[in-house]
C-alpha positions as CSV (number, residue, x, y, z in Angstrom):
1,X,-157.0,-206.0,-77.4
2,X,-154.2,-206.3,-74.9
3,X,-151.4,-208.8,-76.5
4,X,-148.6,-210.3,-74.3
5,X,-145.0,-208.2,-74.6
6,X,-143.6,-211.6,-76.0
7,X,-146.2,-211.9,-78.6
8,X,-145.9,-208.1,-79.1
9,X,-142.1,-208.0,-79.7
10,X,-141.4,-211.1,-81.1
11,X,-138.9,-210.5,-83.9
12,X,-139.9,-210.0,-87.5
13,X,-136.4,-210.2,-89.3
14,X,-133.5,-212.2,-88.6
15,X,-131.4,-209.0,-87.2
16,X,-134.2,-209.1,-84.7
17,X,-133.0,-212.2,-83.0
18,X,-131.3,-211.5,-79.9
19,X,-128.2,-213.8,-78.9
20,X,-128.5,-216.1,-82.1
21,X,-126.0,-214.1,-84.3
22,X,-124.4,-217.4,-85.7
23,X,-127.6,-219.3,-86.6
24,X,-129.3,-215.8,-88.5
25,X,-125.8,-214.9,-90.1
26,X,-125.6,-218.2,-91.7
27,X,-129.7,-218.1,-92.6
28,X,-129.6,-214.4,-94.0
29,X,-126.4,-215.8,-96.1
30,X,-128.4,-218.9,-97.6
31,X,-131.7,-217.0,-98.4
32,X,-129.3,-213.8,-100.2
33,X,-126.9,-216.6,-102.3
34,X,-130.3,-219.2,-102.9
35,X,-128.3,-222.0,-101.3
36,X,-131.3,-223.0,-99.2
37,X,-131.8,-226.8,-98.1
38,X,-135.1,-228.5,-98.2
39,X,-135.1,-229.4,-94.6
40,X,-134.0,-227.8,-91.3
41,X,-133.6,-228.8,-87.4
42,X,-133.6,-226.2,-85.0
43,X,-132.5,-227.2,-81.3
44,X,-132.5,-225.5,-78.3
45,X,-134.2,-224.7,-74.5
46,X,-137.1,-222.9,-74.8
47,X,-137.9,-219.2,-75.8
48,X,-134.2,-218.9,-77.7
49,X,-135.9,-218.0,-80.5
50,X,-136.3,-221.5,-83.0
51,X,-140.2,-220.8,-83.8
52,X,-139.3,-217.5,-84.5
53,X,-136.7,-218.1,-86.9
54,X,-138.6,-220.9,-88.3
55,X,-141.3,-218.3,-89.2
56,X,-138.8,-215.7,-90.5
57,X,-137.3,-217.8,-92.6
58,X,-140.6,-219.5,-94.2
59,X,-141.1,-215.6,-95.0
60,X,-137.7,-215.1,-96.3
61,X,-137.6,-217.9,-99.1
62,X,-140.7,-216.5,-100.5
63,X,-140.6,-212.9,-100.0
64,X,-140.4,-210.7,-103.1
65,X,-138.1,-208.2,-102.3
66,X,-135.7,-209.7,-99.7
67,X,-133.5,-207.2,-97.8
68,X,-129.7,-208.7,-97.3
69,X,-131.3,-212.2,-96.3
70,X,-134.4,-210.8,-94.2
71,X,-137.9,-210.5,-95.7
72,X,-140.0,-207.7,-96.2
73,X,-142.5,-207.9,-94.6
74,X,-144.4,-205.9,-96.9
75,X,-145.1,-208.1,-100.1
76,X,-148.1,-209.5,-100.6
77,X,-146.0,-212.9,-99.6
78,X,-144.7,-212.0,-96.4
79,X,-148.2,-210.6,-94.8
80,X,-150.1,-213.4,-96.4
81,X,-147.8,-215.8,-94.2
82,X,-147.4,-213.8,-91.0
83,X,-151.8,-213.6,-90.8
84,X,-151.9,-217.0,-92.2
85,X,-153.9,-216.5,-95.1
86,X,-152.0,-218.4,-97.7
87,X,-152.0,-222.0,-97.1
88,X,-148.9,-223.1,-98.8
89,X,-147.0,-222.3,-95.1
90,X,-148.3,-224.6,-92.3
91,X,-147.1,-224.5,-88.7
92,X,-148.2,-228.0,-86.7
93,X,-147.9,-229.1,-82.9
94,X,-146.1,-232.5,-83.3
95,X,-147.4,-233.1,-79.4
96,X,-150.6,-232.9,-80.6
97,X,-150.6,-234.5,-84.4
98,X,-148.2,-237.0,-83.1
99,X,-149.6,-239.7,-85.3
100,X,-148.9,-241.6,-88.1
101,X,-151.8,-240.8,-90.1
102,X,-151.5,-237.3,-89.8
103,X,-147.7,-237.7,-91.2
104,X,-149.0,-239.5,-93.6
105,X,-151.8,-236.7,-94.8
106,X,-149.0,-234.4,-94.4
107,X,-147.1,-236.0,-97.1
108,X,-150.1,-236.5,-99.9
109,X,-150.6,-232.9,-99.8
110,X,-146.7,-232.0,-99.8
111,X,-146.1,-233.2,-103.8
112,X,-148.8,-230.9,-104.8
113,X,-147.0,-227.5,-106.3
114,X,-147.4,-224.2,-104.2
115,X,-150.3,-222.0,-105.1
116,X,-149.2,-218.6,-104.0
117,X,-145.9,-218.8,-102.9
118,X,-142.5,-220.5,-104.4
119,X,-141.9,-222.8,-101.7
120,X,-144.5,-225.1,-99.8
121,X,-142.7,-225.1,-96.2
122,X,-143.8,-226.9,-93.1
123,X,-142.6,-226.0,-89.6
124,X,-142.9,-228.9,-87.3
125,X,-142.7,-227.6,-83.5
126,X,-141.6,-230.7,-81.2
127,X,-140.8,-233.0,-83.0
128,X,-139.8,-235.6,-80.8
129,X,-143.6,-236.4,-80.2
130,X,-143.7,-237.8,-83.1
131,X,-144.2,-241.4,-82.6
132,X,-141.9,-244.3,-84.2
133,X,-143.9,-244.8,-86.8
134,X,-144.9,-241.1,-87.8
135,X,-141.4,-240.4,-88.4
136,X,-141.0,-243.2,-90.7
137,X,-143.1,-242.3,-92.4
138,X,-141.5,-238.8,-92.4
139,X,-138.6,-240.5,-93.7
140,X,-139.2,-241.4,-97.2
141,X,-139.9,-237.7,-98.2
142,X,-137.6,-235.7,-96.4
143,X,-134.9,-238.4,-98.4
144,X,-136.4,-238.1,-101.7
145,X,-138.3,-234.2,-101.2
146,X,-139.6,-232.2,-104.1
147,X,-138.6,-228.9,-105.4
148,X,-141.2,-227.0,-104.3
149,X,-141.1,-228.6,-100.7
150,X,-139.4,-227.4,-97.5
151,X,-139.4,-228.8,-93.7
152,X,-138.1,-226.8,-90.9
153,X,-138.5,-229.1,-87.7
154,X,-137.8,-227.5,-84.2
155,X,-137.2,-229.6,-80.9
156,X,-135.9,-229.0,-77.0
157,X,-134.8,-232.9,-77.0
158,X,-132.4,-233.6,-79.4
159,X,-131.9,-236.6,-78.5
160,X,-135.1,-238.2,-78.5
161,X,-135.0,-237.1,-82.4
162,X,-133.9,-240.4,-84.9
163,X,-130.6,-239.9,-86.6
164,X,-131.7,-240.8,-89.5
165,X,-134.2,-237.3,-89.6
166,X,-131.5,-235.5,-88.4
167,X,-128.5,-236.6,-90.9
168,X,-131.3,-235.5,-93.8
169,X,-131.4,-232.3,-92.3
170,X,-129.1,-228.9,-91.8
171,X,-129.0,-228.4,-87.4
172,X,-128.8,-225.4,-85.7
173,X,-128.2,-225.4,-82.3
174,X,-129.6,-222.2,-80.7
175,X,-127.8,-221.3,-77.3
176,X,-129.2,-219.6,-74.1
177,X,-129.2,-216.1,-74.4
178,X,-126.6,-213.6,-72.3
179,X,-127.9,-211.9,-69.1
180,X,-126.7,-208.8,-70.5
181,X,-128.6,-209.2,-73.9
182,X,-131.9,-210.2,-72.2
183,X,-131.6,-206.8,-70.1
184,X,-130.7,-204.8,-73.0
185,X,-133.3,-206.1,-74.9
186,X,-135.9,-205.5,-71.7
187,X,-134.8,-201.8,-71.6
188,X,-135.8,-201.5,-74.9
189,X,-139.5,-202.9,-74.1
190,X,-139.9,-200.6,-71.3
191,X,-139.0,-197.4,-72.8
192,X,-141.5,-198.6,-75.9
193,X,-144.2,-199.5,-73.4
194,X,-143.2,-197.0,-70.4
195,X,-143.1,-199.6,-67.9
196,X,-139.7,-197.8,-66.2
197,X,-137.8,-200.6,-65.8
198,X,-134.5,-200.0,-63.5
199,X,-131.4,-201.6,-64.5
200,X,-131.8,-203.3,-61.3
201,X,-135.0,-205.2,-62.5
202,X,-133.9,-205.9,-65.6
203,X,-130.6,-207.4,-64.4
204,X,-132.7,-209.2,-62.3
205,X,-135.3,-210.4,-64.3
206,X,-132.1,-211.6,-66.9
207,X,-131.2,-213.6,-64.4
208,X,-134.6,-215.8,-63.8
209,X,-135.4,-215.9,-66.8
210,X,-132.6,-218.9,-67.5
211,X,-131.2,-218.3,-71.0
212,X,-134.5,-217.8,-72.5
213,X,-135.8,-214.3,-73.9
214,X,-139.6,-215.4,-74.0
215,X,-139.4,-216.3,-70.7
216,X,-137.9,-212.5,-69.7
217,X,-140.9,-211.1,-71.9
218,X,-143.1,-212.7,-69.6
219,X,-141.8,-211.9,-66.4
220,X,-141.8,-208.4,-67.3
221,X,-145.1,-208.6,-68.3
222,X,-146.3,-210.0,-64.9
223,X,-144.1,-207.2,-63.1
224,X,-145.7,-204.5,-65.1
225,X,-147.5,-201.1,-63.4
226,X,-147.8,-198.4,-65.5
227,X,-148.0,-196.3,-62.6
228,X,-144.8,-196.2,-61.2
229,X,-140.8,-198.0,-61.9
230,X,-140.1,-201.3,-61.8
231,X,-137.1,-202.3,-59.6
232,X,-135.8,-204.5,-57.7
233,X,-138.1,-204.7,-54.7
234,X,-141.0,-204.5,-56.9
235,X,-139.8,-207.7,-59.5
236,X,-139.0,-209.7,-55.4
237,X,-142.9,-208.6,-54.4
238,X,-144.6,-209.4,-57.6
239,X,-143.0,-213.0,-58.1
240,X,-142.7,-213.9,-54.9
241,X,-139.0,-214.0,-54.2
242,X,-137.5,-214.3,-50.7
243,X,-134.5,-211.2,-52.0
244,X,-130.7,-211.5,-52.3
245,X,-130.6,-210.5,-48.6
246,X,-132.9,-212.8,-47.2
247,X,-131.2,-215.7,-49.2
248,X,-127.9,-215.5,-48.1
249,X,-128.9,-214.4,-44.2
250,X,-130.9,-217.5,-45.0
251,X,-127.7,-219.4,-46.1
252,X,-125.5,-217.9,-42.8
253,X,-127.7,-220.1,-40.8
254,X,-127.7,-222.8,-42.4
255,X,-123.7,-222.9,-42.5
256,X,-123.7,-221.7,-38.2
257,X,-126.2,-225.1,-37.8
258,X,-128.6,-222.3,-36.4
259,X,-131.6,-224.8,-37.2
260,X,-134.0,-222.6,-34.8
261,X,-133.0,-219.0,-36.7
262,X,-134.0,-220.6,-40.5
263,X,-137.2,-221.9,-39.2
264,X,-138.1,-219.1,-38.2
265,X,-137.2,-217.2,-41.5
266,X,-138.8,-220.0,-43.6
267,X,-142.0,-218.9,-41.3
268,X,-141.9,-215.3,-41.6
269,X,-141.2,-216.0,-45.6
270,X,-144.0,-218.2,-45.9
271,X,-146.3,-215.9,-44.3
272,X,-145.4,-213.0,-46.5
273,X,-146.5,-214.9,-49.2
274,X,-143.0,-216.2,-50.7
275,X,-143.1,-219.6,-53.0
276,X,-141.1,-222.5,-50.8
277,X,-140.1,-223.8,-54.0
278,X,-138.8,-220.8,-55.7
279,X,-136.6,-219.9,-52.0
280,X,-135.5,-223.7,-52.5
281,X,-134.9,-222.6,-56.0
282,X,-132.6,-219.6,-55.0
283,X,-130.6,-221.1,-52.4
284,X,-130.1,-223.4,-55.0
285,X,-128.3,-221.2,-56.9
286,X,-126.5,-219.4,-54.2
287,X,-124.8,-222.7,-53.3
288,X,-124.4,-223.4,-57.0
289,X,-122.1,-220.1,-57.3
290,X,-120.3,-220.8,-53.8
291,X,-119.3,-223.6,-55.6
292,X,-118.1,-222.5,-58.4
293,X,-116.5,-220.2,-56.8
294,X,-114.7,-222.8,-54.5
295,X,-114.0,-225.0,-57.0
296,X,-112.8,-222.6,-59.8
297,X,-112.0,-219.5,-58.1
298,X,-109.6,-218.1,-61.0
299,X,-112.0,-219.4,-64.4
300,X,-115.2,-219.6,-62.8
301,X,-116.1,-215.5,-61.6
302,X,-117.6,-215.4,-65.6
303,X,-120.1,-218.3,-64.5
304,X,-121.1,-216.8,-62.0
305,X,-125.3,-215.4,-61.9
306,X,-123.7,-212.1,-60.2
307,X,-127.0,-211.6,-58.1
308,X,-124.3,-211.6,-54.9
309,X,-122.2,-209.0,-54.3
310,X,-118.3,-209.8,-53.7
311,X,-118.3,-209.2,-50.0
312,X,-121.3,-211.7,-49.5
313,X,-120.0,-214.6,-51.4
314,X,-116.2,-214.2,-49.6
315,X,-118.0,-214.3,-45.9
316,X,-120.5,-217.6,-47.2
317,X,-117.4,-219.3,-48.8
318,X,-115.1,-218.8,-45.4
319,X,-118.3,-220.7,-43.9
320,X,-118.7,-223.4,-46.1
321,X,-116.3,-226.0,-47.3
322,X,-116.2,-227.7,-50.6
323,X,-117.8,-231.0,-49.6
324,X,-120.5,-229.5,-47.7
325,X,-121.8,-227.1,-50.2
326,X,-122.0,-230.3,-52.4
327,X,-124.0,-232.2,-49.8
328,X,-126.2,-228.8,-49.7
329,X,-126.7,-228.2,-53.3
330,X,-127.7,-232.3,-53.4
331,X,-130.1,-231.8,-50.9
332,X,-131.9,-228.9,-52.3
333,X,-132.1,-230.8,-55.7
334,X,-133.1,-233.5,-54.3
335,X,-136.2,-231.9,-52.2
336,X,-137.0,-229.8,-55.4
337,X,-137.7,-232.8,-57.3
338,X,-140.1,-234.2,-55.0
339,X,-142.3,-230.8,-54.0
340,X,-144.1,-231.7,-57.1
341,X,-145.3,-234.9,-55.9
342,X,-145.3,-233.0,-51.7
343,X,-148.8,-233.5,-50.2
344,X,-147.5,-230.8,-48.2
345,X,-144.9,-228.6,-49.5
346,X,-144.2,-226.4,-46.3
347,X,-143.4,-229.6,-44.2
348,X,-141.4,-230.6,-46.7
349,X,-139.3,-227.4,-46.9
350,X,-139.1,-227.6,-42.9
351,X,-137.6,-231.1,-43.2
352,X,-134.9,-230.1,-45.8
353,X,-133.8,-226.8,-43.5
354,X,-133.3,-229.5,-40.3
355,X,-131.1,-231.6,-42.4
356,X,-129.4,-229.0,-43.9
357,X,-128.7,-227.2,-40.6
358,X,-127.4,-230.3,-39.3
359,X,-125.7,-233.1,-41.5
360,X,-125.7,-235.9,-39.8
361,X,-129.3,-236.2,-40.1
362,X,-128.6,-236.8,-44.2
363,X,-127.8,-240.0,-44.6
364,X,-126.8,-239.5,-48.4
365,X,-123.2,-240.1,-49.7
366,X,-122.9,-236.3,-50.1
367,X,-123.9,-236.0,-46.6
368,X,-121.6,-238.6,-44.8
369,X,-118.7,-236.9,-47.2
370,X,-119.7,-233.5,-45.6
371,X,-119.3,-235.0,-41.9
372,X,-115.7,-236.7,-42.8
373,X,-114.8,-233.6,-44.4
374,X,-115.1,-231.8,-41.4
375,X,-113.7,-234.5,-39.1
376,X,-110.7,-234.5,-40.4
377,X,-110.4,-230.2,-40.9
378,X,-110.9,-231.3,-36.6
379,X,-108.3,-233.7,-36.6
380,X,-106.0,-231.7,-38.8
381,X,-106.3,-228.3,-36.5
382,X,-106.1,-230.4,-33.4
383,X,-109.4,-229.9,-32.0
384,X,-110.3,-233.2,-31.9
385,X,-107.3,-235.3,-29.8
386,X,-106.6,-238.9,-31.5
387,X,-105.8,-241.5,-28.4
388,X,-102.5,-243.2,-29.3
389,X,-103.2,-246.1,-26.9
390,X,-106.1,-247.1,-24.7
391,X,-106.0,-245.8,-21.2
392,X,-104.0,-247.4,-18.4
393,X,-107.3,-248.9,-16.7
394,X,-108.5,-251.0,-19.6
395,X,-105.2,-253.1,-19.1
396,X,-104.5,-253.7,-15.0
397,X,-102.8,-256.7,-15.9
398,X,-100.3,-255.2,-17.6
399,X,-99.6,-252.8,-14.8
400,X,-98.9,-255.1,-12.4
401,X,-95.2,-256.2,-11.8
402,X,-95.1,-259.4,-12.3
403,X,-93.4,-262.6,-10.0
404,X,-89.7,-261.9,-9.0
405,X,-89.2,-266.2,-9.7
406,X,-90.9,-264.9,-13.6
407,X,-88.2,-265.5,-16.1
408,X,-87.3,-262.0,-17.9
409,X,-88.9,-262.8,-21.6
410,X,-92.2,-264.1,-20.2
411,X,-92.6,-261.0,-18.0
412,X,-92.1,-259.2,-21.4
413,X,-94.4,-261.2,-22.8
414,X,-97.2,-260.6,-20.3
415,X,-96.9,-257.3,-20.6
416,X,-97.0,-256.7,-23.9
417,X,-100.2,-259.2,-24.1
418,X,-102.4,-256.2,-22.3
419,X,-101.8,-253.6,-25.0
420,X,-104.5,-252.7,-28.1
421,X,-101.9,-253.4,-31.1
422,X,-101.5,-257.1,-30.5
423,X,-105.3,-257.4,-30.1
424,X,-105.8,-256.2,-33.7
425,X,-103.2,-258.7,-35.3
426,X,-103.2,-262.7,-34.9
427,X,-101.7,-264.1,-31.5
428,X,-98.2,-264.8,-31.1
429,X,-97.8,-268.6,-32.2
430,X,-96.0,-271.0,-29.4
431,X,-93.2,-271.1,-30.9
432,X,-91.9,-269.8,-33.5
433,X,-89.9,-271.1,-36.6
434,X,-86.5,-272.4,-37.2
435,X,-85.6,-269.9,-39.6
436,X,-83.0,-267.4,-38.0
437,X,-83.1,-263.8,-38.8
438,X,-80.2,-262.2,-40.3
439,X,-77.5,-260.3,-38.6
440,X,-78.5,-261.9,-35.1
441,X,-76.3,-262.6,-33.0
442,X,-77.0,-265.8,-31.0
443,X,-74.4,-265.3,-28.7
444,X,-75.3,-262.1,-26.7
445,X,-72.8,-262.1,-23.7
446,X,-74.4,-258.8,-22.5
447,X,-77.3,-260.5,-22.2
448,X,-78.7,-261.6,-19.3
449,X,-78.7,-265.2,-17.9
450,X,-82.0,-266.7,-19.2
451,X,-83.2,-270.3,-18.3
452,X,-83.2,-272.3,-21.5
453,X,-86.5,-273.5,-22.6
454,X,-87.4,-277.1,-23.8
455,X,-86.4,-278.1,-27.4
456,X,-88.5,-278.3,-29.7
457,X,-90.7,-281.2,-31.6
458,X,-89.8,-281.6,-35.1
459,X,-93.7,-280.6,-36.2
460,X,-93.2,-277.7,-34.2
461,X,-90.2,-276.8,-36.1
462,X,-91.4,-277.4,-39.3
463,X,-93.5,-274.9,-41.3
464,X,-97.4,-275.7,-42.1
465,X,-97.6,-278.6,-44.1
466,X,-98.9,-277.9,-47.7
467,X,-99.8,-274.5,-49.2
468,X,-99.6,-272.1,-46.1
469,X,-100.6,-268.7,-49.1
470,X,-104.4,-268.9,-48.6
471,X,-104.2,-269.3,-44.2
472,X,-101.7,-265.6,-45.0
473,X,-103.0,-263.9,-47.4
474,X,-106.3,-264.2,-45.1
475,X,-104.8,-263.3,-41.9
476,X,-103.8,-260.1,-43.8
477,X,-107.7,-258.8,-44.0
478,X,-108.5,-255.4,-41.8
479,X,-104.4,-254.8,-42.0
480,X,-104.1,-253.9,-45.3
481,X,-106.0,-251.6,-47.8
482,X,-108.9,-253.7,-49.3
483,X,-107.8,-252.6,-52.5
484,X,-104.7,-254.4,-52.1
485,X,-106.4,-257.6,-50.2
486,X,-108.8,-258.3,-53.2
487,X,-105.0,-259.3,-54.9
488,X,-103.8,-261.1,-52.4
489,X,-106.6,-262.8,-51.4
490,X,-107.6,-264.1,-55.2
491,X,-105.1,-267.5,-55.7
492,X,-106.0,-266.6,-59.7
493,X,-103.8,-263.6,-59.0
494,X,-101.3,-264.0,-56.2
495,X,-99.6,-267.2,-54.6
496,X,-97.2,-267.5,-52.6
497,X,-93.6,-269.8,-52.1
498,X,-91.5,-270.0,-49.3
499,X,-87.7,-271.3,-49.3
500,X,-84.3,-270.2,-48.0
501,X,-85.9,-267.6,-45.6
502,X,-87.5,-265.6,-49.1
503,X,-91.1,-265.7,-49.7
504,X,-91.6,-265.1,-53.5
505,X,-94.9,-263.8,-54.6
506,X,-96.0,-265.3,-57.9
507,X,-98.6,-262.4,-59.8
508,X,-100.4,-263.6,-62.9
509,X,-99.6,-260.0,-64.3
510,X,-97.5,-256.6,-64.2
511,X,-100.6,-254.5,-62.9
512,X,-101.1,-257.1,-59.8
513,X,-97.3,-257.1,-59.6
514,X,-97.5,-253.4,-59.4
515,X,-100.4,-253.3,-56.8
516,X,-99.0,-255.7,-54.7
517,X,-95.1,-254.5,-54.6
518,X,-95.2,-251.4,-52.4
519,X,-92.7,-250.8,-49.1
520,X,-96.2,-251.0,-46.8
521,X,-97.6,-254.4,-48.3
522,X,-94.8,-255.9,-48.6
523,X,-93.7,-255.3,-44.4
524,X,-97.2,-256.4,-43.7
525,X,-96.8,-259.7,-45.6
526,X,-93.6,-260.2,-43.7
527,X,-95.1,-259.6,-40.2
528,X,-97.5,-262.3,-40.9
529,X,-94.8,-264.3,-41.8
530,X,-93.0,-264.2,-39.1
531,X,-96.0,-265.3,-37.1
532,X,-97.2,-268.2,-39.2
533,X,-93.8,-269.3,-40.4
534,X,-91.5,-268.5,-38.2
535,X,-88.9,-265.9,-38.4
536,X,-87.6,-263.4,-40.7
537,X,-88.5,-263.7,-44.5
538,X,-87.6,-261.3,-47.2
539,X,-90.7,-260.8,-49.5
540,X,-89.9,-260.9,-53.1
541,X,-92.5,-260.2,-55.7
542,X,-92.3,-261.6,-59.2
543,X,-94.6,-262.3,-62.2
544,X,-95.5,-265.9,-63.3
545,X,-96.6,-269.4,-62.3
546,X,-96.0,-270.4,-58.6
547,X,-94.0,-273.7,-58.7
548,X,-95.9,-276.5,-57.1
549,X,-96.0,-276.4,-53.6
550,X,-94.1,-279.6,-52.6
551,X,-91.2,-278.0,-54.5
552,X,-91.6,-274.6,-52.8
553,X,-92.0,-276.1,-49.7
554,X,-89.9,-274.8,-46.7
555,X,-87.0,-277.3,-45.5
556,X,-87.7,-278.5,-42.0
557,X,-85.0,-277.3,-39.4
558,X,-82.2,-281.1,-38.6
559,X,-83.9,-282.6,-36.0
560,X,-80.6,-282.4,-33.6
561,X,-80.8,-278.8,-34.1
562,X,-81.0,-276.6,-30.9
563,X,-82.5,-273.4,-31.0
564,X,-82.5,-270.3,-28.9
565,X,-86.4,-269.3,-28.8
566,X,-85.2,-266.1,-27.6
567,X,-84.0,-264.6,-31.1
568,X,-87.5,-265.3,-32.2
569,X,-88.9,-263.2,-29.3
570,X,-85.9,-260.3,-30.2
571,X,-86.4,-260.9,-33.9
572,X,-90.2,-260.3,-33.2
573,X,-90.1,-256.9,-31.0
574,X,-88.1,-255.6,-33.1
575,X,-91.4,-256.0,-35.6
576,X,-93.8,-254.8,-33.3
577,X,-92.9,-251.9,-30.9
578,X,-95.3,-253.1,-28.7
579,X,-92.9,-256.0,-26.9
580,X,-90.0,-254.7,-25.4
581,X,-87.1,-257.5,-24.0
582,X,-85.1,-256.3,-21.4
């Protein structure tokens, strides 16, 4: 009767275990020195040797003639344990024996001394499947076990094992086996079986095994062809894979946005019997390698799967940027996860390719990030021209010549009113505040004669009554980043008081002060204060509580003091380049 390769070539000694020397060396030393624990916990991914090491350890502790910590596999104890005739070594599957009744029965039997060997060994596979009550029933005997008892627990999901169980066991983490070690073992098995496995075929199988020796032997068993060689093409054909060349060509079509070509490639591969899930998985592996190559060009070479040549990787890396690769990988992973529940796998794969070829169809955050990155690259390269001003047709009134009898300041304001920057800011108040801009000369002999405007009223000269800060902070929305605006708009964090031409911002703590004490933020606050309060205000930031509004309110200008509004227009023009005073 034929026996599967993974069963036929299961390790029988610690020396036969591949890729887990950090564990086997320790177990051999413990067996050789008789310093054995009463409970072991083996963790790791599938097919890495957990159950095999548990069986080897069970034979080694009961072997009559151990050799350097390895079982001899020839004494009656070793042979009886291996063929299952000795009932003192029992292997349980927690997936099917996960109830509290089964664990209680095991606990009741464990107190009896073994009949044929030195130690009674219980191997509990997939121990994370036990129920909470079953774990509680197992806890007591793990805490105070008899001298003749040993537990070996194995699991692929360590996080599901209670901490009370883990703390009473010696934990051994089985790592994924390296592709080189897997390929060497496959060559050994192939030579023993006469399968004619080539080096390329062994490398491909080791990459597809994903660190599991059992999976690698199962794949080799599936591709076995005693009458011929097993090369890369034979492996691809037997497993229904597209191959590196086809996958690279499909990725190049995705990078170029050639949707029709990508769909034709998928249809051809699907008609040839290729599985769409395997095809998407190959695309995911290639995208992952490209992403690692982009993000870690120096140290990431050891992390690559090694399935593609350097020229192919370089060509594809030049076609795809990091945000685009992240978007492709995210979409592929999501589609692969949904294929198990899909009613039409081919349609889902085609929809995935359509979204990959045109990232504008992908509404996910990764797709949005990819589109923004592409736009930024286009702007930086000069492909997209950024229009600084609106076209002349958008503001015909600004082009028309003003009447001759219109005063120069009025003409300038009319011209500036049609420019886009003023449309994004609060409107210009009818009469600016009374504060005089420092350094502005009231007497300008070189300026043309301008008709003096009518005197202002005292109500117009005074700042807005009460607390002006909430309105000023609200006017900053959209003009500064949202993060800083959040601080300024929160009265519990920032308050503003104006006095003597100085606008003081009172922050509640040093962190708030550091967030708003930035040149761009202070400039925006100064501009908003000029619009609301009138005149120039120097902005200062301090930490502390703001004084009462009555003390901080700016004093109104004397009623009889004359003030030329042209000075305020000049100050306003210095802040905004859109207004030119002639």
